[in-house]
KETORLO-258869 format. One record per residue (C-alpha): residue number from 1; residue in one letter; x, y, z. Coordinates in steps of 0.1 Angstrom, whole numbers, plus 5000, padded with zeros to 4 digits. Layout:
<atoms>
[atom NUM; "A"; [X; Y; Z]]
...
</atoms>
This chain:
<atoms>
[atom 1; "X"; [4823; 5020; 4831]]
[atom 2; "X"; [4811; 5027; 4867]]
[atom 3; "X"; [4781; 5007; 4863]]
[atom 4; "X"; [4798; 4979; 4848]]
[atom 5; "X"; [4822; 4980; 4879]]
[atom 6; "X"; [4792; 4980; 4904]]
[atom 7; "X"; [4776; 4951; 4887]]
[atom 8; "X"; [4809; 4932; 4888]]
[atom 9; "X"; [4810; 4940; 4924]]
[atom 10; "X"; [4777; 4926; 4932]]
[atom 11; "X"; [4783; 4894; 4908]]
[atom 12; "X"; [4815; 4885; 4928]]
[atom 13; "X"; [4797; 4892; 4962]]
[atom 14; "X"; [4770; 4864; 4952]]
[atom 15; "X"; [4797; 4841; 4941]]
[atom 16; "X"; [4815; 4843; 4973]]
[atom 17; "X"; [4784; 4836; 4990]]
[atom 18; "X"; [4780; 4805; 4972]]
[atom 19; "X"; [4816; 4795; 4977]]
[atom 20; "X"; [4814; 4802; 5014]]
[atom 21; "X"; [4785; 4779; 5017]]
[atom 22; "X"; [4801; 4749; 4998]]
[atom 23; "X"; [4833; 4752; 5016]]
[atom 24; "X"; [4818; 4758; 5051]]
[atom 25; "X"; [4821; 4722; 5060]]
[atom 26; "X"; [4861; 4725; 5057]]
[atom 27; "X"; [4867; 4759; 5071]]
[atom 28; "X"; [4876; 4745; 5105]]
[atom 29; "X"; [4892; 4716; 5093]]
[atom 30; "X"; [4919; 4715; 5065]]
[atom 31; "X"; [4906; 4744; 5042]]
[atom 32; "X"; [4904; 4779; 5045]]
[atom 33; "X"; [4882; 4805; 5025]]
[atom 34; "X"; [4882; 4843; 5025]]
[atom 35; "X"; [4866; 4869; 5001]]
[atom 36; "X"; [4866; 4905; 4998]]
[atom 37; "X"; [4854; 4930; 4973]]
[atom 38; "X"; [4859; 4966; 4973]]
[atom 39; "X"; [4846; 4996; 4950]]
[atom 40; "X"; [4859; 5030; 4953]]
[atom 41; "X"; [4846; 5061; 4933]]
[atom 42; "X"; [4864; 5094; 4933]]
[atom 43; "X"; [4857; 5131; 4923]]
[atom 44; "X"; [4880; 5162; 4920]]
[atom 45; "X"; [4869; 5194; 4907]]
[atom 46; "X"; [4893; 5214; 4884]]
[atom 47; "X"; [4918; 5235; 4899]]
[atom 48; "X"; [4940; 5262; 4884]]
[atom 49; "X"; [4979; 5258; 4875]]
[atom 50; "X"; [5004; 5277; 4854]]
[atom 51; "X"; [5015; 5246; 4834]]
[atom 52; "X"; [5014; 5209; 4833]]
[atom 53; "X"; [5037; 5179; 4822]]
[atom 54; "X"; [5039; 5144; 4808]]
[atom 55; "X"; [5032; 5129; 4841]]
[atom 56; "X"; [5012; 5157; 4862]]
[atom 57; "X"; [4980; 5153; 4881]]
[atom 58; "X"; [4954; 5167; 4857]]
[atom 59; "X"; [4939; 5200; 4864]]
[atom 60; "X"; [4908; 5194; 4848]]
[atom 61; "X"; [4875; 5179; 4865]]
[atom 62; "X"; [4878; 5142; 4870]]
[atom 63; "X"; [4856; 5111; 4881]]
[atom 64; "X"; [4873; 5076; 4882]]
[atom 65; "X"; [4861; 5040; 4898]]
[atom 66; "X"; [4881; 5012; 4908]]
[atom 67; "X"; [4872; 4976; 4917]]
[atom 68; "X"; [4890; 4950; 4932]]
[atom 69; "X"; [4877; 4914; 4941]]
[atom 70; "X"; [4901; 4889; 4960]]
[atom 71; "X"; [4897; 4853; 4968]]
[atom 72; "X"; [4918; 4839; 4995]]
[atom 73; "X"; [4920; 4801; 4996]]
[atom 74; "X"; [4942; 4780; 5021]]
[atom 75; "X"; [4951; 4744; 5028]]
[atom 76; "X"; [4966; 4728; 5058]]
[atom 77; "X"; [4991; 4703; 5045]]
[atom 78; "X"; [5000; 4690; 5079]]
[atom 79; "X"; [5002; 4702; 5113]]
[atom 80; "X"; [5031; 4728; 5105]]
[atom 81; "X"; [5027; 4736; 5067]]
[atom 82; "X"; [5001; 4755; 5048]]
[atom 83; "X"; [4997; 4764; 5013]]
[atom 84; "X"; [4979; 4796; 5001]]
[atom 85; "X"; [4965; 4810; 4969]]
[atom 86; "X"; [4947; 4843; 4961]]
[atom 87; "X"; [4931; 4850; 4926]]
[atom 88; "X"; [4922; 4886; 4922]]
[atom 89; "X"; [4901; 4907; 4897]]
[atom 90; "X"; [4910; 4944; 4895]]
[atom 91; "X"; [4893; 4969; 4872]]
[atom 92; "X"; [4888; 5007; 4866]]
[atom 93; "X"; [4914; 5032; 4873]]
[atom 94; "X"; [4927; 5062; 4896]]
[atom 95; "X"; [4924; 5098; 4891]]
[atom 96; "X"; [4949; 5111; 4863]]
[atom 97; "X"; [4960; 5074; 4858]]
[atom 98; "X"; [4977; 5074; 4890]]
[atom 99; "X"; [5003; 5103; 4880]]
[atom 100; "X"; [5017; 5136; 4893]]
[atom 101; "X"; [5014; 5126; 4930]]
[atom 102; "X"; [5037; 5109; 4954]]
[atom 103; "X"; [5008; 5105; 4978]]
[atom 104; "X"; [4982; 5092; 4955]]
[atom 105; "X"; [4945; 5093; 4968]]
[atom 106; "X"; [4933; 5055; 4960]]
[atom 107; "X"; [4953; 5027; 4975]]
[atom 108; "X"; [4933; 5002; 4954]]
[atom 109; "X"; [4945; 5014; 4922]]
[atom 110; "X"; [4978; 5007; 4901]]
[atom 111; "X"; [4993; 5023; 4872]]
[atom 112; "X"; [4980; 5000; 4845]]
[atom 113; "X"; [4972; 5006; 4808]]
[atom 114; "X"; [4937; 4991; 4807]]
[atom 115; "X"; [4907; 4995; 4828]]
[atom 116; "X"; [4889; 4963; 4816]]
[atom 117; "X"; [4887; 4937; 4846]]
[atom 118; "X"; [4919; 4912; 4847]]
[atom 119; "X"; [4921; 4881; 4868]]
[atom 120; "X"; [4955; 4872; 4880]]
[atom 121; "X"; [4971; 4852; 4909]]
[atom 122; "X"; [4980; 4879; 4935]]
[atom 123; "X"; [4996; 4855; 4961]]
[atom 124; "X"; [5007; 4818; 4958]]
[atom 125; "X"; [5030; 4807; 4987]]
[atom 126; "X"; [5037; 4779; 5013]]
[atom 127; "X"; [5040; 4787; 5051]]
[atom 128; "X"; [5060; 4765; 5074]]
[atom 129; "X"; [5059; 4765; 5113]]
[atom 130; "X"; [5089; 4754; 5133]]
[atom 131; "X"; [5078; 4757; 5171]]
[atom 132; "X"; [5107; 4761; 5195]]
[atom 133; "X"; [5093; 4742; 5221]]
[atom 134; "X"; [5058; 4723; 5229]]
[atom 135; "X"; [5030; 4744; 5245]]
[atom 136; "X"; [5055; 4775; 5240]]
[atom 137; "X"; [5040; 4808; 5222]]
[atom 138; "X"; [5076; 4810; 5207]]
[atom 139; "X"; [5080; 4799; 5169]]
[atom 140; "X"; [5098; 4806; 5137]]
[atom 141; "X"; [5080; 4803; 5102]]
[atom 142; "X"; [5091; 4803; 5066]]
[atom 143; "X"; [5071; 4818; 5039]]
[atom 144; "X"; [5081; 4811; 5003]]
[atom 145; "X"; [5061; 4822; 4971]]
[atom 146; "X"; [5043; 4851; 4956]]
[atom 147; "X"; [5034; 4875; 4982]]
[atom 148; "X"; [5026; 4913; 4990]]
[atom 149; "X"; [5053; 4924; 5014]]
[atom 150; "X"; [5029; 4949; 5030]]
[atom 151; "X"; [5009; 4919; 5042]]
[atom 152; "X"; [5038; 4910; 5065]]
[atom 153; "X"; [5056; 4942; 5070]]
[atom 154; "X"; [5048; 4978; 5084]]
[atom 155; "X"; [5014; 4972; 5098]]
[atom 156; "X"; [4994; 4993; 5118]]
[atom 157; "X"; [4961; 4990; 5136]]
[atom 158; "X"; [4949; 5025; 5125]]
[atom 159; "X"; [4964; 5030; 5093]]
[atom 160; "X"; [4972; 5002; 5068]]
[atom 161; "X"; [4943; 4989; 5048]]
[atom 162; "X"; [4928; 5014; 5021]]
[atom 163; "X"; [4897; 4989; 5019]]
[atom 164; "X"; [4887; 5000; 5054]]
[atom 165; "X"; [4910; 5028; 5067]]
[atom 166; "X"; [4926; 5057; 5051]]
[atom 167; "X"; [4927; 5054; 5012]]
[atom 168; "X"; [4960; 5076; 5005]]
[atom 169; "X"; [4990; 5058; 4995]]
[atom 170; "X"; [5012; 5079; 5020]]
[atom 171; "X"; [4991; 5065; 5049]]
[atom 172; "X"; [4988; 5029; 5041]]
[atom 173; "X"; [5023; 5024; 5041]]
[atom 174; "X"; [5054; 5044; 5050]]
[atom 175; "X"; [5058; 5065; 5018]]
[atom 176; "X"; [5096; 5061; 5017]]
[atom 177; "X"; [5098; 5024; 5017]]
[atom 178; "X"; [5101; 5016; 4981]]
[atom 179; "X"; [5091; 4980; 4989]]
[atom 180; "X"; [5098; 4953; 4961]]
[atom 181; "X"; [5067; 4948; 4941]]
[atom 182; "X"; [5053; 4944; 4907]]
[atom 183; "X"; [5029; 4968; 4893]]
[atom 184; "X"; [5000; 4953; 4911]]
[atom 185; "X"; [5020; 4949; 4946]]
[atom 186; "X"; [5030; 4914; 4946]]
[atom 187; "X"; [5065; 4897; 4943]]
[atom 188; "X"; [5083; 4863; 4947]]
[atom 189; "X"; [5096; 4864; 4980]]
[atom 190; "X"; [5113; 4845; 5010]]
[atom 191; "X"; [5105; 4856; 5044]]
[atom 192; "X"; [5116; 4843; 5080]]
[atom 193; "X"; [5097; 4853; 5110]]
[atom 194; "X"; [5100; 4851; 5147]]
[atom 195; "X"; [5072; 4853; 5172]]
[atom 196; "X"; [5072; 4851; 5209]]
[atom 197; "X"; [5046; 4869; 5233]]
[atom 198; "X"; [5056; 4905; 5228]]
[atom 199; "X"; [5079; 4906; 5200]]
[atom 200; "X"; [5083; 4899; 5162]]
[atom 201; "X"; [5115; 4897; 5137]]
[atom 202; "X"; [5110; 4892; 5104]]
[atom 203; "X"; [5137; 4892; 5075]]
[atom 204; "X"; [5127; 4891; 5037]]
[atom 205; "X"; [5144; 4889; 5003]]
[atom 206; "X"; [5122; 4897; 4971]]
[atom 207; "X"; [5126; 4900; 4935]]
[atom 208; "X"; [5125; 4936; 4921]]
[atom 209; "X"; [5109; 4945; 4888]]
[atom 210; "X"; [5132; 4950; 4857]]
[atom 211; "X"; [5118; 4985; 4850]]
[atom 212; "X"; [5104; 5011; 4874]]
[atom 213; "X"; [5070; 4998; 4885]]
[atom 214; "X"; [5072; 4972; 4858]]
[atom 215; "X"; [5051; 4937; 4859]]
[atom 216; "X"; [5082; 4917; 4849]]
[atom 217; "X"; [5106; 4906; 4879]]
[atom 218; "X"; [5144; 4903; 4876]]
[atom 219; "X"; [5156; 4871; 4886]]
[atom 220; "X"; [5191; 4881; 4882]]
[atom 221; "X"; [5194; 4874; 4921]]
[atom 222; "X"; [5231; 4880; 4924]]
[atom 223; "X"; [5225; 4916; 4912]]
[atom 224; "X"; [5189; 4925; 4919]]
[atom 225; "X"; [5167; 4923; 4949]]
[atom 226; "X"; [5152; 4939; 4978]]
[atom 227; "X"; [5162; 4929; 5013]]
[atom 228; "X"; [5136; 4940; 5043]]
[atom 229; "X"; [5140; 4937; 5082]]
[atom 230; "X"; [5115; 4945; 5109]]
[atom 231; "X"; [5116; 4944; 5145]]
[atom 232; "X"; [5081; 4946; 5164]]
[atom 233; "X"; [5077; 4954; 5203]]
[atom 234; "X"; [5040; 4950; 5213]]
[atom 235; "X"; [5034; 4965; 5250]]
[atom 236; "X"; [5008; 4981; 5272]]
[atom 237; "X"; [5006; 5014; 5289]]
[atom 238; "X"; [4980; 5018; 5315]]
[atom 239; "X"; [4965; 4986; 5303]]
[atom 240; "X"; [4962; 4999; 5268]]
[atom 241; "X"; [4977; 4980; 5239]]
[atom 242; "X"; [5005; 4995; 5217]]
[atom 243; "X"; [5033; 4985; 5193]]
[atom 244; "X"; [5065; 5000; 5178]]
[atom 245; "X"; [5078; 4987; 5145]]
[atom 246; "X"; [5113; 4994; 5133]]
[atom 247; "X"; [5119; 4989; 5095]]
[atom 248; "X"; [5152; 4988; 5075]]
[atom 249; "X"; [5156; 4981; 5038]]
[atom 250; "X"; [5180; 4978; 5011]]
[atom 251; "X"; [5171; 4976; 4974]]
[atom 252; "X"; [5193; 4967; 4944]]
[atom 253; "X"; [5182; 4969; 4907]]
[atom 254; "X"; [5192; 4981; 4874]]
[atom 255; "X"; [5182; 5017; 4884]]
[atom 256; "X"; [5194; 5051; 4872]]
[atom 257; "X"; [5212; 5077; 4891]]
[atom 258; "X"; [5193; 5114; 4894]]
[atom 259; "X"; [5225; 5132; 4895]]
[atom 260; "X"; [5240; 5115; 4863]]
[atom 261; "X"; [5208; 5120; 4849]]
[atom 262; "X"; [5212; 5159; 4847]]
[atom 263; "X"; [5237; 5154; 4819]]
[atom 264; "X"; [5222; 5127; 4801]]
[atom 265; "X"; [5186; 5105; 4797]]
[atom 266; "X"; [5184; 5083; 4830]]
[atom 267; "X"; [5181; 5053; 4809]]
[atom 268; "X"; [5218; 5057; 4802]]
[atom 269; "X"; [5227; 5058; 4838]]
[atom 270; "X"; [5211; 5024; 4847]]
[atom 271; "X"; [5235; 5002; 4866]]
[atom 272; "X"; [5232; 4972; 4888]]
[atom 273; "X"; [5257; 4992; 4910]]
[atom 274; "X"; [5231; 5015; 4920]]
[atom 275; "X"; [5211; 5011; 4950]]
[atom 276; "X"; [5186; 5025; 4976]]
[atom 277; "X"; [5185; 5022; 5015]]
[atom 278; "X"; [5162; 5035; 5041]]
[atom 279; "X"; [5144; 5030; 5073]]
[atom 280; "X"; [5109; 5034; 5089]]
[atom 281; "X"; [5092; 5039; 5123]]
[atom 282; "X"; [5057; 5028; 5127]]
[atom 283; "X"; [5038; 5035; 5161]]
[atom 284; "X"; [5003; 5026; 5172]]
[atom 285; "X"; [4987; 5031; 5203]]
[atom 286; "X"; [4951; 5026; 5218]]
[atom 287; "X"; [4942; 5053; 5243]]
[atom 288; "X"; [4909; 5036; 5254]]
[atom 289; "X"; [4882; 5012; 5240]]
[atom 290; "X"; [4870; 5038; 5213]]
[atom 291; "X"; [4899; 5059; 5205]]
[atom 292; "X"; [4936; 5052; 5197]]
[atom 293; "X"; [4962; 5066; 5170]]
[atom 294; "X"; [4996; 5063; 5150]]
[atom 295; "X"; [5027; 5079; 5141]]
[atom 296; "X"; [5048; 5069; 5112]]
[atom 297; "X"; [5081; 5083; 5098]]
[atom 298; "X"; [5104; 5068; 5067]]
[atom 299; "X"; [5134; 5080; 5049]]
[atom 300; "X"; [5156; 5068; 5020]]
[atom 301; "X"; [5188; 5080; 5006]]
[atom 302; "X"; [5171; 5091; 4972]]
[atom 303; "X"; [5202; 5092; 4952]]
[atom 304; "X"; [5190; 5067; 4926]]
[atom 305; "X"; [5155; 5061; 4909]]
[atom 306; "X"; [5125; 5053; 4931]]
[atom 307; "X"; [5116; 5016; 4917]]
[atom 308; "X"; [5085; 4998; 4928]]
[atom 309; "X"; [5062; 5018; 4953]]
[atom 310; "X"; [5059; 5055; 4949]]
[atom 311; "X"; [5081; 5087; 4944]]
[atom 312; "X"; [5086; 5095; 4982]]
[atom 313; "X"; [5120; 5101; 4999]]
[atom 314; "X"; [5111; 5114; 5033]]
[atom 315; "X"; [5076; 5109; 5050]]
[atom 316; "X"; [5060; 5118; 5083]]
[atom 317; "X"; [5023; 5109; 5090]]
[atom 318; "X"; [5001; 5109; 5121]]
[atom 319; "X"; [4962; 5105; 5128]]
[atom 320; "X"; [4937; 5090; 5151]]
[atom 321; "X"; [4907; 5069; 5149]]
[atom 322; "X"; [4874; 5067; 5169]]
[atom 323; "X"; [4850; 5038; 5168]]
[atom 324; "X"; [4815; 5039; 5173]]
[atom 325; "X"; [4811; 5021; 5204]]
[atom 326; "X"; [4794; 5055; 5222]]
[atom 327; "X"; [4767; 5055; 5197]]
[atom 328; "X"; [4762; 5018; 5196]]
[atom 329; "X"; [4781; 5003; 5167]]
[atom 330; "X"; [4818; 4997; 5177]]
[atom 331; "X"; [4824; 4987; 5140]]
[atom 332; "X"; [4815; 5021; 5129]]
[atom 333; "X"; [4848; 5044; 5123]]
[atom 334; "X"; [4858; 5079; 5120]]
[atom 335; "X"; [4895; 5087; 5114]]
[atom 336; "X"; [4917; 5116; 5103]]
[atom 337; "X"; [4950; 5119; 5092]]
[atom 338; "X"; [4979; 5142; 5079]]
[atom 339; "X"; [5009; 5131; 5057]]
[atom 340; "X"; [5037; 5156; 5047]]
[atom 341; "X"; [5061; 5141; 5022]]
[atom 342; "X"; [5093; 5151; 5006]]
[atom 343; "X"; [5120; 5145; 4978]]
[atom 344; "X"; [5158; 5145; 4981]]
[atom 345; "X"; [5179; 5174; 4964]]
[atom 346; "X"; [5191; 5149; 4939]]
[atom 347; "X"; [5157; 5140; 4929]]
[atom 348; "X"; [5141; 5176; 4929]]
[atom 349; "X"; [5171; 5188; 4905]]
[atom 350; "X"; [5163; 5160; 4882]]
[atom 351; "X"; [5125; 5169; 4881]]
[atom 352; "X"; [5134; 5205; 4876]]
[atom 353; "X"; [5150; 5200; 4845]]
[atom 354; "X"; [5122; 5182; 4830]]
[atom 355; "X"; [5131; 5145; 4844]]
[atom 356; "X"; [5103; 5119; 4843]]
[atom 357; "X"; [5100; 5093; 4870]]
[atom 358; "X"; [5073; 5065; 4869]]
[atom 359; "X"; [5049; 5088; 4888]]
[atom 360; "X"; [5061; 5124; 4888]]
[atom 361; "X"; [5069; 5149; 4859]]
[atom 362; "X"; [5054; 5184; 4855]]
[atom 363; "X"; [5084; 5197; 4830]]
[atom 364; "X"; [5098; 5218; 4860]]
[atom 365; "X"; [5092; 5220; 4896]]
[atom 366; "X"; [5091; 5247; 4922]]
[atom 367; "X"; [5098; 5223; 4952]]
[atom 368; "X"; [5074; 5220; 4981]]
[atom 369; "X"; [5066; 5192; 5004]]
[atom 370; "X"; [5035; 5173; 4995]]
[atom 371; "X"; [5008; 5176; 5021]]
[atom 372; "X"; [4977; 5157; 5024]]
[atom 373; "X"; [4948; 5159; 5050]]
[atom 374; "X"; [4924; 5130; 5049]]
[atom 375; "X"; [4892; 5122; 5069]]
[atom 376; "X"; [4867; 5094; 5066]]
[atom 377; "X"; [4835; 5081; 5080]]
[atom 378; "X"; [4829; 5045; 5080]]
[atom 379; "X"; [4794; 5029; 5084]]
[atom 380; "X"; [4791; 4993; 5091]]
[atom 381; "X"; [4760; 4982; 5071]]
[atom 382; "X"; [4760; 4945; 5076]]
[atom 383; "X"; [4779; 4932; 5105]]
[atom 384; "X"; [4816; 4922; 5097]]
[atom 385; "X"; [4804; 4918; 5061]]
[atom 386; "X"; [4795; 4951; 5043]]
[atom 387; "X"; [4806; 4987; 5050]]
[atom 388; "X"; [4803; 5022; 5031]]
[atom 389; "X"; [4826; 5050; 5036]]
[atom 390; "X"; [4825; 5088; 5028]]
[atom 391; "X"; [4863; 5100; 5025]]
[atom 392; "X"; [4876; 5136; 5018]]
[atom 393; "X"; [4913; 5141; 5010]]
[atom 394; "X"; [4927; 5179; 5006]]
[atom 395; "X"; [4962; 5176; 4989]]
[atom 396; "X"; [4985; 5207; 4989]]
[atom 397; "X"; [5015; 5211; 4964]]
[atom 398; "X"; [5005; 5180; 4942]]
[atom 399; "X"; [5037; 5166; 4926]]
[atom 400; "X"; [5059; 5182; 4952]]
[atom 401; "X"; [5053; 5215; 4931]]
[atom 402; "X"; [5044; 5249; 4947]]
[atom 403; "X"; [5035; 5262; 4912]]
[atom 404; "X"; [5005; 5239; 4911]]
[atom 405; "X"; [4996; 5245; 4950]]
[atom 406; "X"; [4960; 5236; 4950]]
[atom 407; "X"; [4947; 5227; 4973]]
[atom 408; "X"; [4931; 5199; 4955]]
[atom 409; "X"; [4899; 5184; 4970]]
[atom 410; "X"; [4894; 5146; 4963]]
[atom 411; "X"; [4857; 5133; 4975]]
[atom 412; "X"; [4854; 5093; 4976]]
[atom 413; "X"; [4828; 5069; 4983]]
[atom 414; "X"; [4837; 5034; 4992]]
[atom 415; "X"; [4818; 5000; 4992]]
[atom 416; "X"; [4836; 4969; 5007]]
[atom 417; "X"; [4822; 4936; 5012]]
[atom 418; "X"; [4841; 4908; 5034]]
[atom 419; "X"; [4838; 4872; 5042]]
</atoms>
């Protein structure tokens, strides 16, 4: 399988070079083309545990490879209107089928039942601009269609993209933001954004899946859906840029209640009356031309089922990034980060009695927060096109379970091609 994925990666790169050449005459006119291909290989050794459950992070030695290939195609319909479509191919798998952790180690993987390459439409949306005044930097835009909300919300210069930055799920987005998405991370949405020189404001409504981490979306919009709001303030401290982002969200879906599920199977507690709300804080700060860092924290009420992203109810993370300017290649990067994630007492009690989430389920639990340290070295091989990354993660208390303490080491090799 790994050999097939690497062959698929280089075939996709070749196709993208051809596509860019045939489309190059239009890039600066009415059409837009972009491509990325990413292969991630991960290995972990075995570790000792006293017991395992249906959804445990496996304690045996494992090796897993994932691949994604994404084409971004855009067309300028008129001066203020754009159409974007993004076909994507994904294949391979994550360690332990992406089970047994809140902070999964590979942001390029999904919880899917097949490892074979699958083509699907990741994004397809229209974007309409509404300038406030001529020659003004202030404007509104409206986005309607299938998107990834993570493309628009909770961004961060140093910790957001698992293709070029930290791989861990708890570092690519605020872990407690259970953002609306299907299994692969996309959903039909409506987004309204406002921009001026230093500030941004965005509001979104998006469909939720009909079941936890499901692929079918719930079109019962009077009862189900996710609402997200974000305010962004960009600033300078001693001429060094920074940004602070404040996020709030409310999700409604046919979800179960953890407390009621202590007496009956969680499927029997599901109701459209159940909802989840929370917030996130996201800060980035450049310290000089080579060095910068981030801090994030997020929380949700955690009374009802985790429905779309990952089983985390509270999260705090921080980290730093150093680029390679001092050794002559500014595109090289070294990063180090720490994330500490937790669960509410209702969620803990549900798992302690053998409950299963779509990620977690050791059969029982001796609760402790899940902690991850990640560090990586990215080497730019072909300027702005090809990079290779060595990545190491140490995971303590996988599945929020001190009985399976670890630490578990995860070693990763990533190749990323970008046009």
